[in-house]
C-alpha positions in Angstrom: 76.2 86.6 96.7 77.1 87.7 100.2 80.3 85.6 100.1 81.3 87.3 96.8 80.8 90.7 98.3 82.7 89.9 101.5 85.7 88.7 99.3 85.7 91.9 97.4 85.6 94.0 100.6 88.4 92.0 102.1 90.5 92.3 98.9 91.3 88.7 98.9 90.7 85.7 96.7 87.5 83.8 97.5 89.1 80.4 97.8 86.0 78.7 99.1 84.0 79.7 96.0 86.7 78.7 93.5 87.5 75.4 95.3 83.8 74.3 94.7 83.3 72.5 91.3 79.8 74.0 91.2 81.3 77.4 90.7 82.7 76.4 87.3 80.0 77.4 84.9 79.1 75.4 81.8 78.3 78.5 79.8 81.9 79.5 79.8 82.9 76.8 77.3 81.9 78.8 74.1 84.1 81.7 75.3 87.0 79.2 76.0 86.6 77.7 72.6 86.8 81.1 71.0 89.9 81.9 73.0 91.6 78.6 72.0 91.0 79.7 68.3 93.1 82.8 69.0 96.1 80.7 70.2 98.7 80.1 67.4 99.4 76.5 66.5 102.4 75.0 68.3 102.2 77.3 71.2 103.3 76.5 74.7 100.3 77.6 76.7 99.7 78.3 80.4 96.2 79.0 81.6 95.6 80.8 84.8 92.2 80.1 86.4 92.1 76.8 84.5 89.0 75.4 86.2 88.0 72.2 84.5 90.7 72.7 81.9 88.3 73.2 79.0 90.9 75.2 77.1 93.1 72.1 76.9 90.4 70.3 74.9 90.0 73.0 72.4 93.6 74.0 71.7 95.2 72.8 68.4 96.8 69.4 69.0 100.3 70.9 68.2 100.0 73.0 71.4 101.2 72.1 74.8 99.3 73.0 77.9 99.9 73.6 81.6 97.2 74.5 84.0 97.4 77.0 86.9 94.8 77.6 89.5 94.1 78.1 93.2 93.7 74.3 93.7 95.0 71.3 91.9 93.2 70.8 88.6 95.0 67.7 87.5 98.4 66.5 86.3 101.0 69.2 86.2 98.9 72.0 87.7 100.9 75.0 89.0 98.9 75.9 92.1 99.0 79.7 92.3 96.9 82.4 93.8 97.5 85.6 91.7 96.5 87.7 94.6 99.3 86.5 96.8 103.0 87.4 96.6 105.5 86.5 95.5 104.2 85.3 92.2 105.9 82.1 90.9 109.0 82.3 88.6 107.7 80.8 85.3 111.1 80.8 83.8 112.3 82.7 80.7 111.0 81.3 77.4 109.1 78.5 79.0 105.7 79.6 77.7 104.6 81.4 74.5 101.0 82.3 75.6 99.2 82.9 78.8 95.5 82.6 78.8 93.3 84.3 81.4 89.5 83.9 80.9 87.5 85.8 83.5 90.4 86.1 85.7 91.6 89.7 85.8 88.2 90.9 87.3 89.1 89.0 90.5 92.5 90.5 91.0 93.5 93.1 93.6 96.6 94.4 91.8 96.2 94.0 88.0 99.1 96.3 87.1 101.5 94.2 89.1 100.2 91.0 87.6 100.4 92.4 84.0 104.0 93.5 84.7 104.9 89.9 85.9 103.2 88.3 82.9 105.0 90.7 80.5 108.3 89.4 81.9 107.3 85.7 81.5 105.3 85.4 78.2 105.3 87.3 74.9 101.5 86.9 74.4 98.5 87.0 76.5 94.9 85.9 75.5 92.6 87.6 78.0 88.8 88.0 78.5 87.5 90.9 80.5 84.2 92.6 81.1 85.0 96.2 80.7 83.3 99.2 82.3 81.0 100.7 79.7 79.3 103.5 81.5 80.5 107.1 82.2 82.6 107.7 85.3 80.9 109.6 88.1 77.5 109.0 86.6 74.5 107.3 88.3 74.7 104.6 85.7 78.4 104.2 86.5 77.7 103.8 90.2 75.1 101.1 89.6 77.5 99.4 87.2 80.3 99.4 89.9 78.0 98.1 92.5 76.9 95.3 90.2 80.6 94.4 89.5 81.4 94.4 93.3 78.4 92.0 93.9 80.0 89.6 91.4 83.2 89.7 93.5 85.1 91.8 90.9 87.9 93.8 92.4 88.7 96.3 89.7 86.9 98.4 87.1 88.7 99.1 83.9 87.4 100.7 80.7 88.5 99.2 77.4 91.1 102.0 76.7 92.5 101.7 80.3 92.9 98.0 79.9 94.8 98.3 76.6 97.0 101.0 78.0 97.8 98.9 81.1 99.2 96.1 78.9 100.8 98.5 76.4 102.9 100.2 79.1 104.4 96.8 79.8 105.2 96.1 76.1 102.1 94.0 75.3 100.1 95.9 72.6 96.7 95.0 71.3 97.0 92.6 68.4 93.4 91.5 68.2 90.2 92.3 69.9 86.6 91.1 69.7 83.4 90.9 71.6 82.0 87.8 73.1 78.7 88.7 74.8 79.5 91.3 77.5 83.1 90.2 77.5 86.0 91.5 75.3 88.6 89.1 74.1 92.0 90.5 73.7 95.2 89.2 72.2 98.1 91.2 73.6 101.6 90.7 72.3 105.1 92.0 72.0 104.8 91.2 68.3 102.1 93.9 67.9 102.8 97.4 66.7 103.7 99.6 69.7 101.8 102.6 68.2 98.2 103.4 68.9 96.4 100.1 69.3 93.3 101.5 67.6 95.1 102.3 64.4 95.6 100.3 61.3 95.4 96.5 61.9 96.5 96.5 65.5 93.0 95.7 66.8 90.0 94.3 65.2 87.6 96.1 67.5 88.3 99.4 69.3 85.6 101.4 71.2 
């Protein structure tokens, strides 16, 4: 736990933690399976924070898959630390979908990363544990302390996260809960109007 907190204070990726296979939790698989179900058939997919590449196993066979992570996760891995600049050039039209499961929480500069993603892919499938308590409340302070103890470097409420993607042209197409996570599908295909109106989002709160 101390290592996680130190990483947060230093505002840098905990490379030691994520290079250790024991840090890859088995309980993540149901979340990954649910995310795979949100990826359209025939998509060219890149997964950031690929870990043990569980997503690759659950995607529809018509999809192609490229892993990206801090360390080599197998054939074709794009080794990339999203907290270091410059971010790699993914090429225009190379990928249809970027998947980030439990990754955004560990990023120092989420807005810059979202802007970069918006230039590279038309759709993102993202999981994120949103802040649920009120700002400047005792409950909020405890929640933030707990997040920092996990090594999380940012603290977005659901509406703030939707807006962050929306300002870069990726509107909420679908949203659902998975435990304390929210799964988002954010796409340039979605309506650019209020993401909580009509069919733009399955769950908004």
